[in-house]
Phi, psi and omega in degrees: 000133178278168178299316180297319178295317178299313181301314181295315181292317178297316180300314180300313183292318180296314180295321176297317178297315180300315180295319180293317177298322178294318180300323181276354182073025186255006181256127179265324181211111176300317183297320178295318179297314181294324178299315179295315178298319182297320178298315180294317179296323176297319178295317177299318180300316179292315188284324187246341182241015172056035175279152175278163178303317182296334181250009188293338182272003179293351180272348182271128178302126185304326183292336176299330180266321185290318181301306179298324180295334180260013176080015181258146180278130176298315181302313181296322179293321178293323177299321179298323181294328182282328183291000000 
């Protein structure tokens, strides 16, 4: 699996999980979930795709960080994309 393939598949799975947890009322903090996922994706990037620590977060979709920082819900933004 290439880095691009991993990034696309991880993004799809994380977003599906986030949407499902929201649908079930089981998510307490989108930002906390994304923070944990981002750390793991950065570690995978360093360990398997030879990224440096300083560049390890290039595998994380920027909007996962930007939306919560600007007070926007990731779930709500993803719903807009589907509509």
